[in-house]
C-alpha positions in Angstrom: -2.9 22.6 40.9 -2.5 19.3 43.3 -3.7 19.6 46.9 -1.3 20.4 49.0 -0.8 17.7 52.2 0.8 18.8 55.5 1.4 15.5 57.2 4.0 14.8 60.8 4.6 11.0 60.9 3.7 8.9 63.8 0.4 11.2 63.6 -2.5 8.1 63.7 -4.8 11.6 62.8 -2.7 12.4 59.8 -2.1 9.0 59.0 -5.9 8.6 58.1 -5.7 11.1 55.6 -2.7 10.1 53.9 -4.3 6.4 53.4 -7.5 8.5 52.4 -5.6 10.4 49.6 -4.1 7.3 48.4 -7.3 5.2 48.4 -9.0 7.6 46.7 -6.2 8.4 43.9 -6.2 11.8 44.7 -2.8 14.3 43.5 -1.1 15.9 46.4 1.8 17.9 47.7 3.3 16.3 50.5 4.7 18.3 53.3 6.1 16.7 55.9 6.2 18.6 59.4 8.6 17.8 62.0 7.3 17.7 65.7 10.7 18.3 67.0 11.9 20.9 65.5 8.6 22.3 66.2 7.2 22.7 62.6 3.7 23.3 63.2 4.5 26.5 65.3 6.4 28.2 63.1 4.5 31.2 61.7 4.2 30.1 57.7 2.3 27.3 59.0 0.3 28.9 61.8 -0.7 31.0 58.7 -2.3 28.2 57.1 -3.6 26.5 60.4 -4.2 28.6 63.6 -4.5 25.5 65.7 -1.0 24.6 64.6 -2.0 20.4 64.1 -1.4 17.7 61.5 -3.4 16.5 59.3 -4.0 20.0 57.1 -4.8 20.1 53.8 -4.9 23.2 51.1 -7.4 22.8 48.3 -7.6 25.3 45.8 -7.1 28.1 48.4 -9.5 26.4 51.0 -7.3 25.5 54.4 -8.6 22.5 56.4 -7.6 20.6 59.4 -9.2 18.1 61.3 -8.8 14.6 60.0 -12.6 13.9 60.0 -13.7 17.1 58.6 -10.5 16.3 55.5 -11.5 12.8 55.2 -15.6 14.1 54.4 -14.2 16.5 52.4 -12.0 14.7 50.0 -14.8 11.8 49.7 -16.9 14.4 48.3 -14.9 16.8 46.1 -13.3 13.7 44.8 -14.8 11.4 42.7 -11.6 9.1 41.6 -10.7 5.8 43.7 -12.8 4.3 46.4 -16.1 5.7 47.7 -14.7 5.7 51.6 -18.7 6.8 52.7 -20.3 4.3 50.4 -24.4 3.2 49.7 -27.2 4.7 51.6 -27.4 7.3 54.5 -27.9 4.1 56.8 -24.9 2.3 55.5 -22.7 5.7 56.0 -24.5 6.5 59.2 -22.8 3.2 60.3 -19.6 3.9 58.7 -19.5 7.1 61.1 -20.5 5.5 64.1 -17.6 2.8 63.5 -15.3 6.0 63.4 -16.6 7.6 66.6 -16.4 4.3 68.4 -12.8 3.9 67.9 -11.6 7.5 68.5 -13.9 7.3 71.4 -12.7 3.9 72.9 -9.6 2.3 71.4 -7.8 5.6 72.0 -8.7 7.3 75.1 -9.7 4.3 77.0 -7.1 1.8 76.0 -3.7 2.6 73.5 -3.6 6.7 75.1 -3.2 5.1 78.6 -1.1 2.8 77.8 1.5 4.9 75.9 1.0 7.9 78.9 2.4 5.3 81.3 5.0 3.9 79.7 6.4 6.8 77.7 5.1 10.2 79.1 5.9 10.0 82.8 9.7 10.4 82.7 11.6 8.5 85.1 8.4 7.3 86.9 7.5 3.8 86.8 4.5 3.0 84.4 1.3 2.3 87.1 0.7 -1.4 85.9 -2.9 -1.7 87.6 -3.7 1.2 85.0 -1.8 -0.2 82.6 -3.8 -3.8 83.2 -7.2 -2.0 83.1 -6.1 -0.2 79.4 -5.3 -4.0 78.1 -8.4 -5.2 79.6 -10.5 -2.5 77.8 -8.5 -3.3 74.6 -9.0 -6.1 74.5 -12.7 -6.1 74.8 -13.0 -3.5 72.2 -10.9 -5.2 69.7 -13.5 -8.1 70.1 -16.2 -5.7 70.0 -14.8 -4.3 66.1 -14.1 -7.7 64.8 -17.6 -8.6 65.0 -18.3 -5.5 63.1 -16.4 -7.0 59.9 -18.7 -6.9 56.9 -16.4 -9.6 55.0 -13.3 -8.7 54.1 -13.7 -4.7 55.5 -16.1 -3.1 57.7 -18.4 -1.5 55.0 -17.8 -4.8 53.0 -15.7 -6.0 49.9 -14.4 -2.4 49.6 -12.4 -0.1 52.5 -14.3 2.5 53.6 -13.2 5.7 55.6 -14.0 3.1 58.7 -11.3 0.6 58.0 -8.7 3.9 57.4 -9.5 5.3 60.7 -9.7 2.0 62.6 -6.2 0.5 61.2 -4.0 3.0 63.0 -5.0 2.1 66.3 -4.0 -1.4 64.9 -1.1 -0.1 64.2 0.1 2.1 67.3 -1.3 -1.4 69.3 1.7 -3.7 66.9 4.2 -0.8 67.4 3.8 -0.1 71.5 4.2 -4.0 71.7 7.4 -3.7 69.6 8.6 -1.1 71.8 7.1 -2.4 74.9 7.0 -6.3 74.6 5.6 -6.8 77.9 2.0 -5.3 77.2 2.0 -7.9 74.5 -0.7 -5.9 72.9 -0.6 -8.1 69.6 -1.7 -10.9 71.7 -5.0 -9.3 72.2 -6.0 -8.9 68.2 -8.9 -11.4 67.2 -7.6 -13.3 64.3 -10.5 -11.9 62.1 -9.1 -8.7 62.8 -5.7 -9.5 62.2 -6.3 -10.7 58.9 -8.0 -7.4 58.4 -5.2 -5.9 59.1 -2.6 -7.8 56.8 -5.7 -6.3 54.0 -4.9 -2.9 54.5 -1.4 -3.4 54.5 -1.6 -5.4 51.7 -2.6 -2.7 49.5 -0.2 -1.0 46.8 -0.1 2.0 48.1 0.0 1.2 52.2 4.1 1.5 52.1 4.4 4.8 51.5 2.6 5.7 54.1 4.0 3.7 56.7 5.8 5.9 59.3 9.7 5.5 58.2 10.8 5.9 61.7 8.7 2.4 62.6 10.6 0.5 59.4 
């Protein structure tokens, strides 16, 4: 019986899990939920996940949410495809550190601020000083992450969980630049990180995970 994956287009957290499912070649049934139609708050979904969030998976009776927990579960549960937490304890710890850093700094201190100022203030104009500070922080963090590359990917020659968690942040920087060209976020991407992103995007399974409303 295939695993069931509940997803919402545009959620960076859910995107991580979709990328992981594809990288690991895990059979799954995709169920796309609509945020605008309130699908995550409908009784049939809340019965599965009382926190009504995506991503959520159901695998042989186990309902699981929170992207970090899901990706680690998938890597332990399935031996197919790419090992997302590879090597010894030290290598795996480094992968987890990179994930935590991305979640702590690329999002809350940088991209989230830009999104909040440009898209979630109603008719109020963005606070350009806040945006400038967030943009500066993003540039600093992108430089830091570029230095963490170990060859083609963050763990070396193969994709790891770190790549799949970090990539959606880079994609959102690109998307924000498309929506709000004045932010010029893509100008902050160091060349090594831009090349790394292209390698992720060249994976044969990547296109099917790309948010359709971004195309």
